[in-house]
C-alpha positions in Angstrom: 148.5 73.4 42.4 151.4 76.2 42.4 152.3 78.8 39.6 154.8 77.4 36.8 156.7 79.4 34.4 155.2 76.2 31.8 151.7 77.3 32.8 151.6 80.3 33.9 154.6 82.3 33.2 155.4 83.2 36.8 156.6 81.5 40.2 156.5 82.7 43.7 159.4 83.0 46.0 159.8 81.4 49.3 159.7 84.4 52.5 160.4 81.6 54.9 163.6 80.5 53.0 164.6 84.1 52.1 164.1 85.0 56.0 166.2 82.2 57.2 168.8 83.5 54.6 168.7 87.5 55.5 167.2 87.0 59.3 168.1 90.7 60.0 166.9 91.8 56.5 164.2 90.2 55.7 160.8 90.3 58.0 157.9 88.4 57.4 155.0 87.9 59.3 154.0 85.9 62.1 153.5 82.2 60.7 150.3 81.8 63.0 149.1 85.0 61.5 150.2 83.2 57.5 148.2 80.4 58.4 145.2 82.3 59.6 144.2 84.3 56.4 140.6 84.6 55.8 139.3 85.4 52.3 139.0 89.4 51.7 142.7 89.5 53.2 145.3 91.3 51.2 148.7 89.7 51.2 151.8 90.6 49.3 153.8 88.1 47.3 156.9 88.1 45.6 156.9 86.8 41.7 159.2 86.3 39.4 157.5 86.1 36.0 158.7 85.9 32.1 158.8 89.4 31.0 157.3 88.2 28.1 156.0 84.9 26.9 158.5 82.6 26.9 161.0 84.5 27.6 164.4 83.7 29.7 164.6 87.2 30.6 162.8 87.2 34.2 161.5 90.7 35.8 160.6 90.0 39.9 158.1 92.3 41.9 156.5 92.1 45.2 152.4 92.6 44.7 149.5 92.7 46.8 147.0 89.6 46.1 143.6 89.4 47.7 142.7 86.1 49.2 139.5 85.2 47.2 139.6 81.2 48.4 141.2 79.0 51.6 141.8 75.6 50.8 143.4 73.0 53.2 147.1 74.3 52.9 146.5 76.5 49.8 144.9 79.8 49.6 143.8 81.2 46.3 144.8 84.5 45.4 143.4 87.2 42.8 146.7 89.8 42.0 145.6 93.4 43.1 147.4 94.8 40.2 149.5 94.8 37.0 152.8 94.6 37.2 155.1 96.5 35.4 157.5 94.1 34.1 155.9 91.2 32.5 153.2 91.4 29.9 152.2 87.2 30.9 151.0 88.8 34.2 147.6 90.7 34.5 145.9 92.2 37.6 143.2 89.3 38.1 144.9 87.2 37.4 143.6 84.0 39.9 146.3 81.2 41.5 147.3 79.1 44.2 149.6 80.2 47.0 150.9 78.7 50.6 152.1 80.7 53.5 155.4 80.2 53.0 154.8 82.9 50.5 153.7 85.4 52.5 155.7 88.3 52.8 153.2 91.4 54.3 149.7 91.3 55.3 147.8 94.7 54.8 146.2 96.0 58.5 144.2 98.6 58.1 144.7 101.1 61.0 142.4 101.6 63.8 
């Protein structure tokens, strides 16, 4: 199940929708790459988070996530850092996401 404000205090922005709205300025990785991630991959997602639990104020941040499990159409990821604008979301938080949420894939230089 994808994260919700009610349970997880954050939601994920859909990168595919943002790319369709702003194709000249919002690049995302190729669909095949986003759909074939493996455990251990580092990906960047856009989080919209409650600033504090129950707050109507939200903080939007791009953060790196490690893929820890692959499940059919979903990935299970672990946040790789603490956000600046939220006390509700922490490094190590585990959650599900889809390929449509991926805005970048970390690739080491060869």
